[in-house]
C-alpha positions in Angstrom: 91.3 193.1 -87.5 94.2 191.4 -89.9 95.3 193.2 -93.7 94.0 191.2 -95.9 97.5 190.9 -98.6 96.1 191.9 -102.6 98.7 191.5 -105.2 101.0 194.3 -104.7 101.3 193.3 -101.0 102.4 189.9 -102.0 105.0 190.6 -104.7 106.4 193.3 -102.6 106.7 189.9 -99.2 108.0 187.9 -102.1 110.9 190.4 -103.1 111.5 191.4 -99.4 111.6 187.2 -98.6 113.3 186.5 -101.6 116.4 189.6 -101.4 116.9 188.5 -97.8 117.2 184.8 -98.3 119.5 184.6 -101.2 121.7 188.0 -100.0 121.6 186.5 -96.4 120.2 191.1 -95.4 118.6 193.5 -97.1 120.3 195.0 -99.7 119.6 198.4 -98.3 119.9 198.0 -95.3 120.7 201.3 -92.3 121.9 202.1 -88.9 117.6 203.0 -88.7 115.0 202.9 -90.6 114.5 206.4 -91.8 118.2 205.6 -93.9 116.9 202.8 -94.8 114.6 204.0 -97.0 116.2 206.7 -98.0 119.1 203.9 -98.8 116.0 202.4 -101.3 114.8 205.1 -102.6 119.0 207.0 -103.1 121.0 204.4 -103.9 121.1 201.1 -106.3 121.7 198.0 -104.3 124.8 195.2 -105.4 125.2 191.7 -105.1 127.9 189.7 -104.5 129.2 187.7 -108.2 128.3 184.6 -106.5 124.7 185.2 -107.9 123.5 183.2 -111.2 122.2 185.4 -113.3 119.1 184.3 -113.0 119.0 185.4 -109.5 120.3 188.3 -110.2 117.3 189.6 -112.7 114.7 188.8 -110.5 116.9 190.7 -107.6 117.4 193.7 -109.9 114.1 194.0 -112.1 111.9 193.6 -108.4 114.2 196.1 -107.0 113.2 198.4 -110.4 112.8 202.1 -109.2 110.4 203.0 -111.5 107.9 200.6 -110.0 106.4 200.3 -113.8 109.6 199.0 -114.2 108.9 196.0 -111.5 108.9 193.2 -111.9 106.1 191.4 -110.9 104.1 194.8 -111.3 103.0 195.4 -114.9 99.7 194.5 -116.2 100.8 190.7 -117.2 102.7 190.3 -113.5 101.4 187.0 -112.9 102.8 186.0 -115.9 105.9 187.5 -115.9 106.7 185.3 -112.3 105.5 182.2 -113.1 107.6 182.6 -116.3 110.5 183.1 -114.9 113.7 181.3 -115.1 114.4 181.5 -111.6 111.1 179.9 -110.4 111.0 176.8 -113.4 111.0 174.3 -110.5 107.6 175.7 -108.7 104.2 173.9 -109.8 102.4 177.1 -109.8 98.9 176.0 -109.8 99.6 173.3 -106.7 101.8 176.5 -104.7 97.6 178.3 -105.4 96.0 175.3 -104.3 98.2 175.0 -101.4 99.3 171.4 -102.2 103.2 169.6 -102.7 105.7 169.4 -100.2 108.6 173.1 -99.7 111.3 171.5 -101.2 113.7 172.8 -98.3 112.3 172.6 -94.9 114.4 174.0 -92.8 115.8 172.0 -89.5 115.1 173.3 -86.3 117.4 172.8 -83.5 116.2 175.0 -80.8 112.9 176.3 -80.7 114.1 179.3 -78.4 115.5 182.8 -79.7 118.3 184.4 -78.8 117.5 188.4 -79.1 
């Protein structure tokens, strides 16, 4: 049976997608899963200086170590996320209704994936 995502799961998924899309990789990446989890717990994420301030703010806020300080985790999570300058171009009503076109549609050259 598929897992139904709650708000916490959706925020976590959004955080991971944004981090990987902006940074190109998990900022806590390590040789194995155990080391990655240790990095998440113990290390501070470091990002390149080429990021816009809004992107850095949303990334570092998503990655706050204390859950009550984490972006989108508090009582006003929805408002915090939907009003953040990083997301200013998103029509949240259309997104929630699954309407509209994505701002970027990747061009797929080949359906073959090599591992």
